[in-house]
Structures are given as structure tokens and as C-alpha cells.
N, C-alpha and C positions, 0 to 999 in steps of 0.2 A: 254415686254408686247406689244409694238407697232409692233414688228416684227411678233409675234405670231398672233396678230390681223389681220395683212395684209395677213398672210398665209390663215386664214379663209376667209377674204374678197375677196382677189384676186384669190385664187386657188380653194378653196372648195365651197364657196357660189355660185360662178358662175355656177357650175355644178349641184348643188342640185335641185331635182325635186320640192321641196317646200322651196324656199329660206326664205320666211317669217317665217315659223315654226322654222327654224334653229336658228333664233335669238329670236323669241318671247317666246318660252318655257323656255330656259335658263334664260332670263331676268326675267320672272315671278317667277321662282324658287328662284333666288338669292334675288330679291326684297322682297319676302315673308320672307326669312330668316333674313333679316336685318330690317324688319318692315317698308318697304317703298312701295309706290304704283308703282314706276318705278325707274329706275337707273339714270334718268335725265329728262330734260324738252324738249328734241328734239321730233319731231313728230312721229317717228317710232321706234320700238324696235331695228332694225338694227342700226340706227343712235345713239340711246342711248347707245347701247352695245359698238359700236366702240369708242364713245367718252369716255366711262367709262374706257375702256382698254388703250386708248391713253393719259389719263389724267396724268399730272405731279403732284407729291406730293407737297403739299403746307402746311408748318408747321402752317401758319396763318389761314388756312381754317379748322374750327371746324368739318365740315362734313367729313374730311379726317381721323380724329382720329390720332392714333400713326402710325408710319411707318409700324410696324409689321402687324397691322390690314389692313392697306391700301393695302399692297402687297398680303396678304392672300385672301382678297376679290377678287382681280383680278385673282389670281391663281384659285380660286373657279369658277369664271366665265369662264375662259378658259377650265377648266375641264368639266363644264356643256355643253359648246358649242361643244367640240369635242365628248363628250358622246352622245349628241343629233344627231350629224352627223352620228355616228355609229348606233344609234337606228333607224334612218330613213332608212339606208341601210339594216339593219337587217330585216326590214319589207319587203324588196324587194328580199332578198336572198332566194334561195331554202331551205326549211326547217329552215329558219332563221339562217342558218349557213354561216356567212360571210367569215370565214377562208377558208372553202372548196370552196366557190364560187370564192374567190380571187386566190386560188391555181389553179383552173381550168382555170380561165381567163388568168393567166400568161402563161399557156401552149398553149392556143388557138391561132392559126395563122389566122383563118378566121371564120366567117365573121367579118367585122370591129366592134369595140365596139359600143354599143348603148349608149343612153344618161345616163341611170342609171349606166352602167358599167364604163362610163367616170367619173361619180360621185364617184364610188368606188375607181377608180385609183387615183383620186385627193385627196380623203380622206386618203388613205393609204400613199400617198406621203406627204401629209400635216402633218400627225402624225410623220413620220420619220424626216421631217424638224423641227417640234417643238422640238423633242428630241435633234436634232443637235444644235438648237439654245440654248437650256438649257445648253448643254455641252460647247459650245463656250463662253457662258456668265459666265461660272464657277459656275452655279447654280446646286445644288445637287438634281435635279429632273428628273423624266422620266414619260411619260404618257403611260399607258397600260390599255386596256379594260375598259375605262371610269374612270380611276383613275390616278391622278398625285401623285406619291409617292416619298419619299426621297430616294436618292441613297447614302449610306454611305460606301459601299464596292464594288468596281468595279468587283472583282472576283465573289462575291455572285450574283451580278446583271447579269453578263454574263453567269454563269454556272447554276444558279438556277432560278432567277426571270424571265428573258426573255423567256427561254424555258417553264417555268410554265404557263405564260400567254398565250402562243401559244396553249398549250395543253388544257387549260380549256375554250378556246373560243367557243368550241362546246356547243350549247344550252343545251345539257343533263347535263352539269356540272354547270348550272346556280347557284345552291345552294352553290356549292364549291366556285365559283367565288365571290358570294356575302359575304360569311362568311370570306374569306381571305381578301377581301376589308375592311370589318368591323374590322377584327383583325389589319390590317395595320393602319387604321384610329385611332383606340384606342391606338395602340402602339405609333404612331407619336404624338398624342395629350396628351399622358400621362393619358388616361382614363383606368379604370380597365377592366379586363376580355378579354384582347387581346388574351391571350394564350387559353382561353376557346373557343373563336370563331375559332381560327386557328385549334384546334383539332376537333371541329365540322365539319370543312371542310374535315379533314382526314377521319372521320367516314362516311361522305357522300360518299366519294370515295370508301371506303370499301364496302358499301351497293350497290353502282352502279356496281362495279366489280363483286360482288357475283351474282347480278341479270343477268348481261351480260353473265357470265360464267355458268349460270344455277346451282349455288351452294347455293342459298338462300333456307333454309328449312322452313321458316315461324315460327320457334320456337326460334329464336334468341332473347336474352334479353338485349344485349348490344354490344359494339364494339368488345369485346374480342371474342364473338361467331362468328362474321364475320371474324375476323382474323383466327380463327380455321378453318373456311370454306376454306380459301385460303391456309393454310399450310397443309391441309389434305393429307396424303400420299395416301389414298384410291382414292381420286379424282384426284390425280396428283398435286404435289406441285406447286402452283403459286408463293409462297414465301418460303424461307427456315426457319428452326426452329429458328435460331438466329434472323432473321428479325421479326418473330412473337413475340419473347420475347421482342425485342426492342419496337415494336409497342404497345404491351400490357402495357409495363412500362409507356409509355406516358399517356395512359388513366388511369392506376391505380394510378400513383404517381402525376399526374398533373391535368388532366381533371376532374376526379372524385372528388378530394378535392375541386376544384374550383366550381364544379357544384352542390355540395350537402352541406347542413348545417353542420357546424363544431361541433355543440354541445358544450361540455365543452373544446374541444381541441382548440389549437391555430390555427386560419385559415391560410391557405397557402398564403404567400405573396411573389411574385416574384420581383426581382430587374429589372431595365430596361434592363440590359444585359441579364438576364435570360429570360425575355419576348421576346426579340429579337431572342434569340436562339430557343425558342419554335416555334415562327412564321416562322423563316427560316427553321427549321427542318420539320415543317408541309409541307411547300412548296416543300422541297426536297423529302420527302416521297411521296407526291402526284405525283410529276414528275416521280419518280422511279417506282411507281406502274402502272401508266398509260403508260409509255413508253414500258413496257414489254407485253402489250396486243397483242394477236395474230392477 
């Protein structure tokens, strides 16, 4: 926690155009969640935030609660701080697209970086260092697009999750991004409906693709109709028939039972393993569908 705090304090905050905001907004958000006015008694949000992250757990301090809560609160604060840094940079990016801005900046040889571009470089580097610190400490976490998530399978992380977050960083996929984050949060905390939110993200991608490709008719009644638009032979198949069948089965057999009342039937209940499979499958489908865009 202290190493991550120093990445923020020494590397990122020094470059930020509004250093006060970087610490003030995350502190307010976490304090509100835990029912406090502030995270400490120091005079500024930055000092309170840094003290909170650097604090050692004390079993005799009632305010610390149990070790699990103590660590989770500090991970939440880290997540909020890095998310705020990205939000500040997004406001400065052309069309709010940080990924494209960073890609162009990496290729540019002149003129020298301005102050905001230096802040972008520091933040990108800080996120990479945060993830390296997690790995070196043996902690199963990675930060992507405003979210610290558990890493349980290195292959899935490398082949699906990291490419996925890069693809949905475009502002046009903001609904996809938020639904997958909700799905991951619900999966990791054992809350219901993780699979439902993951498949909402897939449906959003289907709609965006149909719009971008000029295939939206305006008469679609559900996800299956958007799948039909993409598999249409007349329009030139964007996906193959077997892919369309597989996508439709996800909505027919999982999303629809989760999203509609069960009546007298037994409601669909997914195990944690099945939920993880649905979430990871949703991310894999989204990655596959977006990567083939012309």
C-alpha cells in the first residue's frame, strides 16, 4: 500500500494539472461509503489520503476493524485515486479518448511533451508500476480502466482481459465498460446477477457494431435480431452461422432466464464457476467481435 501511495504521490501527483482534486474527490467518495466525514484528522485531503494508505494495521485499534476490511478499504482508495487520475486526463484528451491520445503521443518525436502530456505519461507509467507491485508482492490483483480486479488465471488475464480493457477504453464503449465492471464486482463479491450484466455488455457491443456497420433496421426486438444482422449473408457475413448460434444460446439459455420472471419454474441459479465462465466468455466474445472491425 505504501509503495502504491508513493507512486501516486511522487510520480503522478507532481504532474497533475489539479493536484488537489486528485486526492479530494476520492477521499470524499470513500469517506461517504464508510459513513465518515473524512479519512483522518490531518488538514488536507492529500495528507489524510497518504496517511490512510500508509497506516499499519493495529488489532487493538477498533477503527481498523478486521484485517480483511482494513485491506479492502485501502484497495478501494487506491482504485478511486487511479480512476480519478484517468478521469482528469480523459477530460483533456481529444474526444475523451485517452487510449488514442497515448498511442499518438508514443509515436510523436516533436515537439516536446507539454505539461498535460507529461501527466498522461506519468499516469500510464504509474498504472504499470502499480500492477508490477501487485505481482511482486504476490497479490492476485491488476488495475485496468478504473477497476482493481482479481487475477485468478494468468492465461485468461493475458489472452482475454488485458486485450479486452484496451479495446473498450474508447468512450463509445462506455456502457460495455461499466457493465463488465459491474459483472466483475458482483462476481468477486458473491452478489447475484453478475452473468446478467456481462451479457448486457455483449448486447451493447452487438448494437454498436450494427450501428457502425449500417445494419441496424430499427425493428429489432432483442439481442437475437442484432445477431441476425451480423450473420446476414445478404449483407456480407460479419460472423459465421456457428458463431451466431453460440451467441444466441448465451442470451436464450442464460441472459433471458436471469432477466425475466420465472413464474412457476425453478429460477436459474449459476454456481461461482459457471458465473466466472459466463463473465469470461462475455469478455472473450466482445474482444473477438471488436477485433474484426474493418
